[in-house]
N, C-alpha and C positions, 0 to 999 in steps of 0.2 A: 094613248094610241098603242095598238099592238105592235109587237117588234119582231125582228129575224135576230137571232142570236147563232154566231157561228163559233163552235169551240174548236180551238187549234190542238192536235194530238200528234205527238213525235213518238217514233219507235224508241223501245227501252230493250237495253243490251241484256241479254241472256247471261247472267252471271249471279252465283249464290250471294255476292256479295251486294247486289243492287237490289234496292227496295222499289220493286214495280209495282205499278199502280192497277195491272191488269194482265193477263196472260194473253190477251188479245192483241196487246201491242208489243209483245216481245219479239225479238228478232235475234238470229244467232250470229248474223254477220258483224263483225268488229269494223266499224268506218274508219277510215284513215283520215288524215285531216283535210286532204284535197276533197274528198267525198262529202264529209261533213260541212265544210266551208261552202260547197255548192249547194247541199240541202239547205243551209241557213239563208244563202243568198236568195235561192228561189223562194223560201219562206217570206223573206223580206219584200220581194217582187208582188207577191201574193197578198200580203197585208197592206202593201202600198196600194195596190188596184181597189180593194174593197174599203180601203179607209173611209172614202166618202161616198160610199152606195148606201142604200138602205137597210143596214145592219149593224150591229155591234159585234165586237169579236172578244173573245175570253180564252184563257188558257189555264193549265192546271201546274201549280208550282211543283208538285210531286212528280209530274209526268217530265217536267223539266229537269228537274234533278236526275231521274232515271235516264233520260235520254242523254245527258251530260256526264254520266257516270264515269265513262272512260275519260273524258276530257279532266275531270277532277282527280282521278286515280294516275293519270299520266300527263300531268299539265304541260310537261316540255314537249310533248309529241303534238299538242293541240295549243299552240302558244296564243290564239287570239280569239278562240270559238266562244269562250262564254261571253266576252264582250260585245263579240258581233251579234249573237242571240239578244242579249239582255239590251243592247241598244235599240233594236227593233221594237222591243216591247215598251220601252221607255219612250221613243221618238213618237209611236202612235197611240200611247196610252192605253194599252190593252190591260185588261183586268183579270186578276186572278182570282177565279171564281170561289175559291176557298175563303177568300176574306168577305165575301158577302153570299155565303151558300144559303140555299132554301132547304136543302136535305140535311138530316142530321149525320153524324158518323156512324151511328148504327142502325140507321134505317135501311133495311133489306129488301133486295128484289130477287127473283129468280129468272135465270135464262137457261131454259132446259131444266136439266137437274142441279145446276149450278146455282150457288147462292153468292150475290154480289153486293157490296156495299162500299160507301165513302170513295166514290171513283165518279168520272165524270158522266159515266152512263147513268147511274143512279141518281145524280143531280140533274140531269135533263129531266129523266123520268119525273122526278118530284115537282120540276118547275112546268112540265106539260099539265100535271095534275093541279098545279096552284093558279097557272096562267094559259089555259088551254088557246086562248085566242092568239098566242105568241107561237113562231115556229122556229124549230131548233134543229142545228145540222152540226156533225163532226166533221171537220175537214183534217184529213190524216194521210201523210205519207207512209204509213205504216203496212198498207197493202198494195203499194205499187200503183198501177191504173184502174183497180176496182174498188167498189165501195161494198158496204155490208149494212145489213138492218137486223138489229136485235129485238126481239119483244121481251120487254121487262115487265114482269108479272106479280102482282100481289094476290091476295086471296080474292079481291075485289075488283081488280083492274088489270088491264093490259097496255102499256104504253110501248110504240114502236119508236125506237131511236135509231136514227139513219147516218151512215157516214158516206162520205164522197172522197175521192183524192183530192189533197191539197193542189189544186189546179185550178187556174183561172177559168177555162172554159167551162169545166165541170160545174163547178160552183156559182158561176155567172148564170148558167142555163137553170139551176135551181132556184136561184134567186129572183130570177124572171117571173118565175111561177109562183113567187111569193111575196109580192109587193104589198106594202101596208101602208096607207090604204090600196086596195084593189084599183088598178089603172082602168078606166072604160073610155073607149073610145067614144067621141059626141062630134060628128061632123057639122061643120060650120059652113053654110051655104055661100058665105061671103067669099070663099076661097074656091068654089067651085068643085068639080070632080073630072077625073079622066082628062084633065088640062082644057076643059071649058066650064063656063058659066060663071066665071069669077067676076065679082062686082068691078064696076070701073073705078077708076082712081078715087082713092078717099082723101079728101083734105090735102091734095096735090100729091099724095103719096101713092105709089103703085101697090096694087093689092097683089100680093103673091098667091100663086095658084098650086093647087093641089093636083098633081101631074097623073095621080093613079086613081084607082077606086077607093072609096071609103073604107071598104074591107080589108083591102091591102094593107092600107095605113094603120088599122086597127090591129092587123095581125103583127105588124113591127112594133106598135105601142110597147108591149112588155119588155122588149129588148132595148129600148131607147135609153140613152144616158144624159144626165145632167148633172149639177152640182148642188149641193143641200141649198136651199129647201125644195129642189125639184120642182121650181115654177115653170121652168122651160127644159125641154129633153130634145135630144138630137139622135138621128140614127142615119147611116149611109143606105140609101136604097140603090142597090146593084143594079135593079132593073131599069131605073131611070138614070142612074149615072148620077146621081144628085143626094145631097144632104136633104133630109126632111127635118122641119122644126116643130116640136109639139108645145102648145100653149095650155096650162092649166086653166080651167074655167073658174077656179077659185084660188087665189094666193094663198100661201102656207099660213102667212099671218092671220088670215080669216077662216082657215080650215079648222072645222070643230075637233075637239080633242078625241071624240069617239067617232069619227067619220070612217065609214067602212069603204068607200069609194071615193076616187077622185077623176073628174072627167077631164079629158083633153081633145083639144082639136088640133089639126096639123096642115102644113103646106110645104112644098118643096121650096128650097132657096138657091140661088144663083151664087152666091156670094159666101165662099166657104170660110171668109174670115169673121162670119156672124157665129161660128162654132168655137166655143172657147177653146184653147189650146189642151187643157187638160183633158177636156171632152174628146177631142179629136185625138189625141194620144191614146186614150182607152178604147175607142172604136176601132182605131188602128191595129192595136194590140190583139183584140178580138179577130180580126181579119186575119192577121198573121197565123194565130193558132188554129185558124178553121181550115188553112190550106194543108 
């Protein structure tokens, strides 16, 4: 099944003694301990949020070494930052792409008039060519709240490599447009529409009602959140002041490996306790970030 790959990239301090991976990640600011601690904490929150989303996260060990350059040169000024960052990678099982690389160290691409090789963008370009069904994103805090796109070229191909801020809201928006398999809304007449037409009680159980139109429910589907294997998803419908629950038409265990689409129907629920705590936490996190 196709995958979403998110590569974490951190700023690399501009110093003649620092072995940076690319000038694009270089910053002149020497972060103090408090600033770096805040950056790593935010990175941990970011990784935790996407740890159970439809994606996998990778990092670049050389980029991490360049990010931690000042920490390693002046360890007394940054007493716990190496441990803080490494513990995040270990806790969530992030993979160093250099240990399972697709590109070779000598594989070259051009960006405008510059030749680049042996870095995360060339690795992504190589993966785009080898697995074009996958989607790739660089999440970085090197550019503040801005993103960038580079076109990596060879004589025969051009591969766009996209970056966004290492921000939950930015990356969640990207991920909601890259679900694999693609989420497709399939209205189920049992739950009615616009608050009407639901079937009567089934086997003594109340049938939940779709309060909105099927079009509205379909618009919210890409941003609904669930737990692996995403058989059930949830979102908060602010228009109706209720949670909506989505049910997959096919359980993950029976989903074909090469499935391109996955159909869901939905209905509104009155009992918020149906929403798993982890899912409710993530929905509320997104609500806070949107204010």
